[in-house]
mmCIF file of the N, C-alpha and C atoms, coordinates in Angstrom:
data_MODEL
# 
_entry.id   MODEL 
# 
loop_
_atom_site.group_PDB 
_atom_site.id 
_atom_site.type_symbol 
_atom_site.label_atom_id 
_atom_site.label_alt_id 
_atom_site.label_comp_id 
_atom_site.label_asym_id 
_atom_site.label_entity_id 
_atom_site.label_seq_id 
_atom_site.pdbx_PDB_ins_code 
_atom_site.Cartn_x 
_atom_site.Cartn_y 
_atom_site.Cartn_z 
_atom_site.occupancy 
_atom_site.B_iso_or_equiv 
_atom_site.pdbx_formal_charge 
_atom_site.auth_seq_id 
_atom_site.auth_comp_id 
_atom_site.auth_asym_id 
_atom_site.auth_atom_id 
_atom_site.pdbx_PDB_model_num 
ATOM 1   N N  . MET A 1 1  ? -0.928  -9.155  -29.742 1.00 0.00 ? 1  MET A N  1 
ATOM 2   C CA . MET A 1 1  ? -1.802  -9.801  -28.746 1.00 0.00 ? 1  MET A CA 1 
ATOM 3   C C  . MET A 1 1  ? -1.208  -9.783  -27.146 1.00 0.00 ? 1  MET A C  1 
ATOM 4   N N  . GLU A 1 2  ? 0.152   -9.814  -27.346 1.00 0.00 ? 2  GLU A N  1 
ATOM 5   C CA . GLU A 1 2  ? 0.721   -9.716  -25.915 1.00 0.00 ? 2  GLU A CA 1 
ATOM 6   C C  . GLU A 1 2  ? 0.519   -8.487  -25.261 1.00 0.00 ? 2  GLU A C  1 
ATOM 7   N N  . ARG A 1 3  ? 0.630   -7.455  -25.921 1.00 0.00 ? 3  ARG A N  1 
ATOM 8   C CA . ARG A 1 3  ? 0.363   -6.161  -25.413 1.00 0.00 ? 3  ARG A CA 1 
ATOM 9   C C  . ARG A 1 3  ? -1.125  -5.818  -24.880 1.00 0.00 ? 3  ARG A C  1 
ATOM 10  N N  . ALA A 1 4  ? -1.819  -6.371  -25.595 1.00 0.00 ? 4  ALA A N  1 
ATOM 11  C CA . ALA A 1 4  ? -3.254  -6.300  -25.112 1.00 0.00 ? 4  ALA A CA 1 
ATOM 12  C C  . ALA A 1 4  ? -3.621  -7.121  -23.955 1.00 0.00 ? 4  ALA A C  1 
ATOM 13  N N  . ARG A 1 5  ? -2.834  -8.255  -23.606 1.00 0.00 ? 5  ARG A N  1 
ATOM 14  C CA . ARG A 1 5  ? -2.996  -9.063  -22.618 1.00 0.00 ? 5  ARG A CA 1 
ATOM 15  C C  . ARG A 1 5  ? -2.389  -8.298  -21.235 1.00 0.00 ? 5  ARG A C  1 
ATOM 16  N N  . VAL A 1 6  ? -1.370  -7.412  -21.601 1.00 0.00 ? 6  VAL A N  1 
ATOM 17  C CA . VAL A 1 6  ? -0.782  -6.662  -20.609 1.00 0.00 ? 6  VAL A CA 1 
ATOM 18  C C  . VAL A 1 6  ? -1.898  -5.457  -20.033 1.00 0.00 ? 6  VAL A C  1 
ATOM 19  N N  . PHE A 1 7  ? -2.653  -4.997  -20.972 1.00 0.00 ? 7  PHE A N  1 
ATOM 20  C CA . PHE A 1 7  ? -3.389  -3.962  -20.611 1.00 0.00 ? 7  PHE A CA 1 
ATOM 21  C C  . PHE A 1 7  ? -4.607  -4.626  -19.908 1.00 0.00 ? 7  PHE A C  1 
ATOM 22  N N  . PHE A 1 8  ? -5.095  -5.910  -20.161 1.00 0.00 ? 8  PHE A N  1 
ATOM 23  C CA . PHE A 1 8  ? -6.017  -6.379  -19.519 1.00 0.00 ? 8  PHE A CA 1 
ATOM 24  C C  . PHE A 1 8  ? -5.852  -6.843  -18.022 1.00 0.00 ? 8  PHE A C  1 
ATOM 25  N N  . TRP A 1 9  ? -4.543  -7.429  -17.888 1.00 0.00 ? 9  TRP A N  1 
ATOM 26  C CA . TRP A 1 9  ? -3.900  -7.744  -16.682 1.00 0.00 ? 9  TRP A CA 1 
ATOM 27  C C  . TRP A 1 9  ? -3.876  -6.636  -15.743 1.00 0.00 ? 9  TRP A C  1 
ATOM 28  N N  . ALA A 1 10 ? -3.550  -5.398  -16.202 1.00 0.00 ? 10 ALA A N  1 
ATOM 29  C CA . ALA A 1 10 ? -3.331  -4.183  -15.398 1.00 0.00 ? 10 ALA A CA 1 
ATOM 30  C C  . ALA A 1 10 ? -4.723  -3.739  -15.076 1.00 0.00 ? 10 ALA A C  1 
ATOM 31  N N  . ALA A 1 11 ? -5.584  -3.759  -15.843 1.00 0.00 ? 11 ALA A N  1 
ATOM 32  C CA . ALA A 1 11 ? -7.000  -3.449  -15.650 1.00 0.00 ? 11 ALA A CA 1 
ATOM 33  C C  . ALA A 1 11 ? -7.518  -4.331  -14.517 1.00 0.00 ? 11 ALA A C  1 
ATOM 34  N N  . GLY A 1 12 ? -7.445  -5.662  -14.801 1.00 0.00 ? 12 GLY A N  1 
ATOM 35  C CA . GLY A 1 12 ? -7.832  -6.499  -13.653 1.00 0.00 ? 12 GLY A CA 1 
ATOM 36  C C  . GLY A 1 12 ? -7.156  -6.122  -12.311 1.00 0.00 ? 12 GLY A C  1 
ATOM 37  N N  . ILE A 1 13 ? -6.025  -5.761  -12.325 1.00 0.00 ? 13 ILE A N  1 
ATOM 38  C CA . ILE A 1 13 ? -5.420  -5.571  -10.870 1.00 0.00 ? 13 ILE A CA 1 
ATOM 39  C C  . ILE A 1 13 ? -5.881  -4.373  -10.444 1.00 0.00 ? 13 ILE A C  1 
ATOM 40  N N  . VAL A 1 14 ? -6.182  -3.257  -11.101 1.00 0.00 ? 14 VAL A N  1 
ATOM 41  C CA . VAL A 1 14 ? -6.616  -2.069  -10.642 1.00 0.00 ? 14 VAL A CA 1 
ATOM 42  C C  . VAL A 1 14 ? -8.077  -2.182  -10.260 1.00 0.00 ? 14 VAL A C  1 
ATOM 43  N N  . PHE A 1 15 ? -8.884  -2.841  -11.034 1.00 0.00 ? 15 PHE A N  1 
ATOM 44  C CA . PHE A 1 15 ? -10.303 -3.313  -10.760 1.00 0.00 ? 15 PHE A CA 1 
ATOM 45  C C  . PHE A 1 15 ? -10.193 -3.996  -9.287  1.00 0.00 ? 15 PHE A C  1 
ATOM 46  N N  . ALA A 1 16 ? -9.336  -4.846  -9.176  1.00 0.00 ? 16 ALA A N  1 
ATOM 47  C CA . ALA A 1 16 ? -9.326  -5.554  -7.972  1.00 0.00 ? 16 ALA A CA 1 
ATOM 48  C C  . ALA A 1 16 ? -9.090  -4.708  -6.675  1.00 0.00 ? 16 ALA A C  1 
ATOM 49  N N  . LEU A 1 17 ? -8.215  -3.909  -6.936  1.00 0.00 ? 17 LEU A N  1 
ATOM 50  C CA . LEU A 1 17 ? -7.969  -2.873  -5.838  1.00 0.00 ? 17 LEU A CA 1 
ATOM 51  C C  . LEU A 1 17 ? -9.391  -2.070  -5.551  1.00 0.00 ? 17 LEU A C  1 
ATOM 52  N N  . PHE A 1 18 ? -9.998  -1.668  -6.594  1.00 0.00 ? 18 PHE A N  1 
ATOM 53  C CA . PHE A 1 18 ? -11.218 -0.902  -6.375  1.00 0.00 ? 18 PHE A CA 1 
ATOM 54  C C  . PHE A 1 18 ? -12.175 -2.002  -5.662  1.00 0.00 ? 18 PHE A C  1 
ATOM 55  N N  . VAL A 1 19 ? -12.217 -2.989  -5.944  1.00 0.00 ? 19 VAL A N  1 
ATOM 56  C CA . VAL A 1 19 ? -13.462 -3.891  -5.169  1.00 0.00 ? 19 VAL A CA 1 
ATOM 57  C C  . VAL A 1 19 ? -12.860 -4.267  -3.829  1.00 0.00 ? 19 VAL A C  1 
ATOM 58  N N  . ALA A 1 20 ? -11.739 -4.384  -3.603  1.00 0.00 ? 20 ALA A N  1 
ATOM 59  C CA . ALA A 1 20 ? -11.023 -4.514  -2.165  1.00 0.00 ? 20 ALA A CA 1 
ATOM 60  C C  . ALA A 1 20 ? -11.466 -3.373  -1.309  1.00 0.00 ? 20 ALA A C  1 
ATOM 61  N N  . ASP A 1 21 ? -11.360 -2.123  -1.935  1.00 0.00 ? 21 ASP A N  1 
ATOM 62  C CA . ASP A 1 21 ? -11.561 -0.965  -1.232  1.00 0.00 ? 21 ASP A CA 1 
ATOM 63  C C  . ASP A 1 21 ? -13.121 -0.948  -0.832  1.00 0.00 ? 21 ASP A C  1 
ATOM 64  N N  . ILE A 1 22 ? -13.813 -1.176  -1.725  1.00 0.00 ? 22 ILE A N  1 
ATOM 65  C CA . ILE A 1 22 ? -15.571 -1.237  -1.585  1.00 0.00 ? 22 ILE A CA 1 
ATOM 66  C C  . ILE A 1 22 ? -15.820 -2.257  -0.596  1.00 0.00 ? 22 ILE A C  1 
ATOM 67  N N  . LEU A 1 23 ? -15.075 -3.396  -0.623  1.00 0.00 ? 23 LEU A N  1 
ATOM 68  C CA . LEU A 1 23 ? -15.513 -4.436  0.422   1.00 0.00 ? 23 LEU A CA 1 
ATOM 69  C C  . LEU A 1 23 ? -14.796 -4.005  1.850   1.00 0.00 ? 23 LEU A C  1 
ATOM 70  N N  . MET A 1 24 ? -13.822 -3.359  1.827   1.00 0.00 ? 24 MET A N  1 
ATOM 71  C CA . MET A 1 24 ? -13.254 -2.968  3.190   1.00 0.00 ? 24 MET A CA 1 
ATOM 72  C C  . MET A 1 24 ? -14.276 -1.814  3.799   1.00 0.00 ? 24 MET A C  1 
ATOM 73  N N  . ALA A 1 25 ? -14.706 -0.927  2.877   1.00 0.00 ? 25 ALA A N  1 
ATOM 74  C CA . ALA A 1 25 ? -15.772 0.077   3.260   1.00 0.00 ? 25 ALA A CA 1 
ATOM 75  C C  . ALA A 1 25 ? -17.050 -0.590  3.921   1.00 0.00 ? 25 ALA A C  1 
ATOM 76  N N  . LYS A 1 26 ? -17.426 -1.478  3.027   1.00 0.00 ? 26 LYS A N  1 
ATOM 77  C CA . LYS A 1 26 ? -18.677 -2.290  3.637   1.00 0.00 ? 26 LYS A CA 1 
ATOM 78  C C  . LYS A 1 26 ? -18.520 -3.011  4.915   1.00 0.00 ? 26 LYS A C  1 
ATOM 79  N N  . ALA A 1 27 ? -17.425 -3.463  5.234   1.00 0.00 ? 27 ALA A N  1 
ATOM 80  C CA . ALA A 1 27 ? -16.935 -4.209  6.388   1.00 0.00 ? 27 ALA A CA 1 
ATOM 81  C C  . ALA A 1 27 ? -16.857 -3.201  7.392   1.00 0.00 ? 27 ALA A C  1 
ATOM 82  N N  . GLN A 1 28 ? -16.455 -1.967  7.103   1.00 0.00 ? 28 GLN A N  1 
ATOM 83  C CA . GLN A 1 28 ? -16.285 -0.974  8.073   1.00 0.00 ? 28 GLN A CA 1 
ATOM 84  C C  . GLN A 1 28 ? -17.855 -0.429  8.440   1.00 0.00 ? 28 GLN A C  1 
ATOM 85  N N  . VAL A 1 29 ? -18.562 -0.295  7.496   1.00 0.00 ? 29 VAL A N  1 
ATOM 86  C CA . VAL A 1 29 ? -19.992 0.076   8.000   1.00 0.00 ? 29 VAL A CA 1 
ATOM 87  C C  . VAL A 1 29 ? -20.739 -0.966  8.748   1.00 0.00 ? 29 VAL A C  1 
ATOM 88  N N  . LEU A 1 30 ? -20.553 -2.233  8.339   1.00 0.00 ? 30 LEU A N  1 
ATOM 89  C CA . LEU A 1 30 ? -21.150 -3.322  9.108   1.00 0.00 ? 30 LEU A CA 1 
ATOM 90  C C  . LEU A 1 30 ? -20.643 -3.494  10.570  1.00 0.00 ? 30 LEU A C  1 
ATOM 91  N N  . SER A 1 31 ? -19.482 -3.338  10.934  1.00 0.00 ? 31 SER A N  1 
ATOM 92  C CA . SER A 1 31 ? -18.834 -3.414  12.188  1.00 0.00 ? 31 SER A CA 1 
ATOM 93  C C  . SER A 1 31 ? -18.914 -2.206  13.070  1.00 0.00 ? 31 SER A C  1 
ATOM 94  N N  . GLY A 1 32 ? -19.035 -1.001  12.324  1.00 0.00 ? 32 GLY A N  1 
ATOM 95  C CA . GLY A 1 32 ? -19.085 0.090   13.144  1.00 0.00 ? 32 GLY A CA 1 
ATOM 96  C C  . GLY A 1 32 ? -17.630 0.566   13.522  1.00 0.00 ? 32 GLY A C  1 
ATOM 97  N N  . ALA A 1 33 ? -16.605 -0.002  13.114  1.00 0.00 ? 33 ALA A N  1 
ATOM 98  C CA . ALA A 1 33 ? -15.069 0.331   13.159  1.00 0.00 ? 33 ALA A CA 1 
ATOM 99  C C  . ALA A 1 33 ? -14.770 1.187   12.211  1.00 0.00 ? 33 ALA A C  1 
ATOM 100 N N  . THR A 1 34 ? -13.568 1.998   12.593  1.00 0.00 ? 34 THR A N  1 
ATOM 101 C CA . THR A 1 34 ? -13.023 3.017   11.681  1.00 0.00 ? 34 THR A CA 1 
ATOM 102 C C  . THR A 1 34 ? -11.683 2.293   11.178  1.00 0.00 ? 34 THR A C  1 
ATOM 103 N N  . ILE A 1 35 ? -11.645 2.083   9.880   1.00 0.00 ? 35 ILE A N  1 
ATOM 104 C CA . ILE A 1 35 ? -10.497 1.571   9.170   1.00 0.00 ? 35 ILE A CA 1 
ATOM 105 C C  . ILE A 1 35 ? -9.776  2.757   8.680   1.00 0.00 ? 35 ILE A C  1 
ATOM 106 N N  . PRO A 1 36 ? -8.427  3.017   8.862   1.00 0.00 ? 36 PRO A N  1 
ATOM 107 C CA . PRO A 1 36 ? -7.833  4.284   8.636   1.00 0.00 ? 36 PRO A CA 1 
ATOM 108 C C  . PRO A 1 36 ? -7.416  4.259   7.049   1.00 0.00 ? 36 PRO A C  1 
ATOM 109 N N  . VAL A 1 37 ? -7.315  3.020   6.555   1.00 0.00 ? 37 VAL A N  1 
ATOM 110 C CA . VAL A 1 37 ? -6.985  2.964   5.068   1.00 0.00 ? 37 VAL A CA 1 
ATOM 111 C C  . VAL A 1 37 ? -8.200  2.860   4.160   1.00 0.00 ? 37 VAL A C  1 
ATOM 112 N N  . HIS A 1 38 ? -8.672  3.974   3.699   1.00 0.00 ? 38 HIS A N  1 
ATOM 113 C CA . HIS A 1 38 ? -9.643  3.917   2.712   1.00 0.00 ? 38 HIS A CA 1 
ATOM 114 C C  . HIS A 1 38 ? -9.510  4.963   1.749   1.00 0.00 ? 38 HIS A C  1 
ATOM 115 N N  . LEU A 1 39 ? -9.849  4.695   0.351   1.00 0.00 ? 39 LEU A N  1 
ATOM 116 C CA . LEU A 1 39 ? -9.642  5.602   -0.690  1.00 0.00 ? 39 LEU A CA 1 
ATOM 117 C C  . LEU A 1 39 ? -10.498 6.832   -0.621  1.00 0.00 ? 39 LEU A C  1 
ATOM 118 N N  . GLY A 1 40 ? -11.710 6.781   -0.370  1.00 0.00 ? 40 GLY A N  1 
ATOM 119 C CA . GLY A 1 40 ? -12.541 7.825   -0.440  1.00 0.00 ? 40 GLY A CA 1 
ATOM 120 C C  . GLY A 1 40 ? -13.291 7.952   -1.743  1.00 0.00 ? 40 GLY A C  1 
ATOM 121 N N  . ASP A 1 41 ? -14.310 8.822   -1.953  1.00 0.00 ? 41 ASP A N  1 
ATOM 122 C CA . ASP A 1 41 ? -15.132 8.724   -3.054  1.00 0.00 ? 41 ASP A CA 1 
ATOM 123 C C  . ASP A 1 41 ? -14.325 9.060   -4.317  1.00 0.00 ? 41 ASP A C  1 
ATOM 124 N N  . THR A 1 42 ? -13.486 10.231  -4.134  1.00 0.00 ? 42 THR A N  1 
ATOM 125 C CA . THR A 1 42 ? -12.838 10.980  -5.431  1.00 0.00 ? 42 THR A CA 1 
ATOM 126 C C  . THR A 1 42 ? -11.796 9.754   -5.986  1.00 0.00 ? 42 THR A C  1 
ATOM 127 N N  . LEU A 1 43 ? -11.011 9.165   -4.987  1.00 0.00 ? 43 LEU A N  1 
ATOM 128 C CA . LEU A 1 43 ? -10.068 8.228   -5.468  1.00 0.00 ? 43 LEU A CA 1 
ATOM 129 C C  . LEU A 1 43 ? -10.674 7.039   -5.910  1.00 0.00 ? 43 LEU A C  1 
ATOM 130 N N  . GLN A 1 44 ? -11.611 6.499   -5.388  1.00 0.00 ? 44 GLN A N  1 
ATOM 131 C CA . GLN A 1 44 ? -12.404 5.483   -5.969  1.00 0.00 ? 44 GLN A CA 1 
ATOM 132 C C  . GLN A 1 44 ? -12.918 5.746   -7.158  1.00 0.00 ? 44 GLN A C  1 
ATOM 133 N N  . PHE A 1 45 ? -13.382 6.793   -7.600  1.00 0.00 ? 45 PHE A N  1 
ATOM 134 C CA . PHE A 1 45 ? -13.635 7.310   -8.998  1.00 0.00 ? 45 PHE A CA 1 
ATOM 135 C C  . PHE A 1 45 ? -12.625 7.154   -10.011 1.00 0.00 ? 45 PHE A C  1 
ATOM 136 N N  . LEU A 1 46 ? -11.577 7.698   -9.578  1.00 0.00 ? 46 LEU A N  1 
ATOM 137 C CA . LEU A 1 46 ? -10.235 7.739   -10.286 1.00 0.00 ? 46 LEU A CA 1 
ATOM 138 C C  . LEU A 1 46 ? -9.600  6.406   -10.630 1.00 0.00 ? 46 LEU A C  1 
ATOM 139 N N  . VAL A 1 47 ? -9.779  5.515   -9.512  1.00 0.00 ? 47 VAL A N  1 
ATOM 140 C CA . VAL A 1 47 ? -9.276  4.049   -9.677  1.00 0.00 ? 47 VAL A CA 1 
ATOM 141 C C  . VAL A 1 47 ? -10.204 3.372   -10.638 1.00 0.00 ? 47 VAL A C  1 
ATOM 142 N N  . LEU A 1 48 ? -11.563 3.345   -10.529 1.00 0.00 ? 48 LEU A N  1 
ATOM 143 C CA . LEU A 1 48 ? -12.379 2.828   -11.530 1.00 0.00 ? 48 LEU A CA 1 
ATOM 144 C C  . LEU A 1 48 ? -12.129 3.407   -12.866 1.00 0.00 ? 48 LEU A C  1 
ATOM 145 N N  . LEU A 1 49 ? -11.929 4.720   -12.939 1.00 0.00 ? 49 LEU A N  1 
ATOM 146 C CA . LEU A 1 49 ? -11.772 5.400   -14.248 1.00 0.00 ? 49 LEU A CA 1 
ATOM 147 C C  . LEU A 1 49 ? -10.454 4.667   -14.983 1.00 0.00 ? 49 LEU A C  1 
ATOM 148 N N  . VAL A 1 50 ? -9.267  4.470   -14.128 1.00 0.00 ? 50 VAL A N  1 
ATOM 149 C CA . VAL A 1 50 ? -8.223  3.876   -14.612 1.00 0.00 ? 50 VAL A CA 1 
ATOM 150 C C  . VAL A 1 50 ? -8.398  2.470   -15.091 1.00 0.00 ? 50 VAL A C  1 
ATOM 151 N N  . ALA A 1 51 ? -9.096  1.764   -14.238 1.00 0.00 ? 51 ALA A N  1 
ATOM 152 C CA . ALA A 1 51 ? -9.373  0.454   -14.775 1.00 0.00 ? 51 ALA A CA 1 
ATOM 153 C C  . ALA A 1 51 ? -10.070 0.316   -16.153 1.00 0.00 ? 51 ALA A C  1 
ATOM 154 N N  . VAL A 1 52 ? -11.133 1.175   -16.135 1.00 0.00 ? 52 VAL A N  1 
ATOM 155 C CA . VAL A 1 52 ? -11.907 0.979   -17.385 1.00 0.00 ? 52 VAL A CA 1 
ATOM 156 C C  . VAL A 1 52 ? -11.078 1.550   -18.613 1.00 0.00 ? 52 VAL A C  1 
ATOM 157 N N  . THR A 1 53 ? -10.271 2.754   -18.414 1.00 0.00 ? 53 THR A N  1 
ATOM 158 C CA . THR A 1 53 ? -9.402  3.160   -19.448 1.00 0.00 ? 53 THR A CA 1 
ATOM 159 C C  . THR A 1 53 ? -8.434  2.041   -19.897 1.00 0.00 ? 53 THR A C  1 
ATOM 160 N N  . LEU A 1 54 ? -7.646  1.240   -18.983 1.00 0.00 ? 54 LEU A N  1 
ATOM 161 C CA . LEU A 1 54 ? -6.907  0.284   -19.303 1.00 0.00 ? 54 LEU A CA 1 
ATOM 162 C C  . LEU A 1 54 ? -7.666  -0.885  -20.139 1.00 0.00 ? 54 LEU A C  1 
ATOM 163 N N  . PHE A 1 55 ? -8.860  -1.216  -19.676 1.00 0.00 ? 55 PHE A N  1 
ATOM 164 C CA . PHE A 1 55 ? -9.641  -2.416  -20.506 1.00 0.00 ? 55 PHE A CA 1 
ATOM 165 C C  . PHE A 1 55 ? -9.936  -1.822  -21.775 1.00 0.00 ? 55 PHE A C  1 
ATOM 166 N N  . ILE A 1 56 ? -10.435 -0.556  -21.939 1.00 0.00 ? 56 ILE A N  1 
ATOM 167 C CA . ILE A 1 56 ? -10.630 -0.076  -23.399 1.00 0.00 ? 56 ILE A CA 1 
ATOM 168 C C  . ILE A 1 56 ? -9.444  0.021   -24.228 1.00 0.00 ? 56 ILE A C  1 
ATOM 169 N N  . ALA A 1 57 ? -8.303  0.373   -23.423 1.00 0.00 ? 57 ALA A N  1 
ATOM 170 C CA . ALA A 1 57 ? -7.029  0.294   -24.263 1.00 0.00 ? 57 ALA A CA 1 
ATOM 171 C C  . ALA A 1 57 ? -6.694  -1.187  -24.739 1.00 0.00 ? 57 ALA A C  1 
ATOM 172 N N  . GLY A 1 58 ? -6.878  -2.044  -23.975 1.00 0.00 ? 58 GLY A N  1 
ATOM 173 C CA . GLY A 1 58 ? -6.523  -3.388  -24.103 1.00 0.00 ? 58 GLY A CA 1 
ATOM 174 C C  . GLY A 1 58 ? -7.467  -3.892  -25.293 1.00 0.00 ? 58 GLY A C  1 
ATOM 175 N N  . ALA A 1 59 ? -8.782  -3.559  -25.156 1.00 0.00 ? 59 ALA A N  1 
ATOM 176 C CA . ALA A 1 59 ? -9.560  -3.975  -26.223 1.00 0.00 ? 59 ALA A CA 1 
ATOM 177 C C  . ALA A 1 59 ? -9.262  -3.397  -27.613 1.00 0.00 ? 59 ALA A C  1 
ATOM 178 N N  . LEU A 1 60 ? -8.952  -2.061  -27.787 1.00 0.00 ? 60 LEU A N  1 
ATOM 179 C CA . LEU A 1 60 ? -8.451  -1.540  -28.850 1.00 0.00 ? 60 LEU A CA 1 
ATOM 180 C C  . LEU A 1 60 ? -7.220  -2.160  -29.335 1.00 0.00 ? 60 LEU A C  1 
ATOM 181 N N  . VAL A 1 61 ? -6.292  -2.230  -28.555 1.00 0.00 ? 61 VAL A N  1 
ATOM 182 C CA . VAL A 1 61 ? -4.931  -2.876  -28.980 1.00 0.00 ? 61 VAL A CA 1 
ATOM 183 C C  . VAL A 1 61 ? -5.315  -4.262  -29.637 1.00 0.00 ? 61 VAL A C  1 
ATOM 184 N N  . ARG A 1 62 ? -6.025  -5.001  -29.018 1.00 0.00 ? 62 ARG A N  1 
ATOM 185 C CA . ARG A 1 62 ? -6.411  -6.452  -29.470 1.00 0.00 ? 62 ARG A CA 1 
ATOM 186 C C  . ARG A 1 62 ? -7.090  -6.393  -30.824 1.00 0.00 ? 62 ARG A C  1 
ATOM 187 N N  . GLU A 1 63 ? -8.042  -5.410  -30.857 1.00 0.00 ? 63 GLU A N  1 
ATOM 188 C CA . GLU A 1 63 ? -8.875  -5.229  -32.168 1.00 0.00 ? 63 GLU A CA 1 
ATOM 189 C C  . GLU A 1 63 ? -7.819  -4.870  -33.081 1.00 0.00 ? 63 GLU A C  1 
ATOM 190 N N  . ARG A 1 64 ? -6.993  -4.064  -33.080 1.00 0.00 ? 64 ARG A N  1 
ATOM 191 C CA . ARG A 1 64 ? -5.946  -3.575  -33.958 1.00 0.00 ? 64 ARG A CA 1 
ATOM 192 C C  . ARG A 1 64 ? -5.116  -4.659  -34.456 1.00 0.00 ? 64 ARG A C  1 
ATOM 193 N N  . GLY A 1 65 ? -4.701  -5.464  -33.452 1.00 0.00 ? 65 GLY A N  1 
ATOM 194 C CA . GLY A 1 65 ? -3.879  -6.776  -33.683 1.00 0.00 ? 65 GLY A CA 1 
ATOM 195 C C  . GLY A 1 65 ? -4.573  -7.797  -34.535 1.00 0.00 ? 65 GLY A C  1 
ATOM 196 N N  . GLU A 1 66 ? -5.866  -7.920  -34.367 1.00 0.00 ? 66 GLU A N  1 
ATOM 197 C CA . GLU A 1 66 ? -6.519  -8.911  -35.175 1.00 0.00 ? 66 GLU A CA 1 
ATOM 198 C C  . GLU A 1 66 ? -6.839  -8.307  -36.692 1.00 0.00 ? 66 GLU A C  1 
ATOM 199 N N  . GLY A 1 67 ? -6.906  -6.952  -36.667 1.00 0.00 ? 67 GLY A N  1 
ATOM 200 C CA . GLY A 1 67 ? -7.190  -6.491  -37.974 1.00 0.00 ? 67 GLY A CA 1 
ATOM 201 C C  . GLY A 1 67 ? -6.098  -6.545  -38.789 1.00 0.00 ? 67 GLY A C  1 
ATOM 202 N N  . GLU A 1 68 ? -4.855  -6.482  -38.264 1.00 0.00 ? 68 GLU A N  1 
ATOM 203 C CA . GLU A 1 68 ? -3.526  -6.667  -38.946 1.00 0.00 ? 68 GLU A CA 1 
ATOM 204 C C  . GLU A 1 68 ? -3.276  -7.982  -39.458 1.00 0.00 ? 68 GLU A C  1 
ATOM 205 N N  . GLN A 1 69 ? -3.857  -9.022  -38.687 1.00 0.00 ? 69 GLN A N  1 
ATOM 206 C CA . GLN A 1 69 ? -3.448  -10.400 -38.946 1.00 0.00 ? 69 GLN A CA 1 
ATOM 207 C C  . GLN A 1 69 ? -4.309  -10.803 -40.196 1.00 0.00 ? 69 GLN A C  1 
ATOM 208 N N  . GLU A 1 70 ? -5.546  -10.081 -40.441 1.00 0.00 ? 70 GLU A N  1 
ATOM 209 C CA . GLU A 1 70 ? -6.259  -10.555 -41.505 1.00 0.00 ? 70 GLU A CA 1 
ATOM 210 C C  . GLU A 1 70 ? -5.873  -10.123 -42.854 1.00 0.00 ? 70 GLU A C  1 
# 
């Protein structure tokens, strides 16, 4: 269970990075300013892919742990 929690925390942190980038891009569009730090479309996709992969890995590890406990 502890290992699954690590995967979930990592997925949450990576997803928070994704959301922060989206919000910064939205602020950039609304203000008309240019923010030099922005991931771009491809990196946003890869960050979201990593977050989803970590979440799925955590779910599978947790499911496996619950199966072994029974």
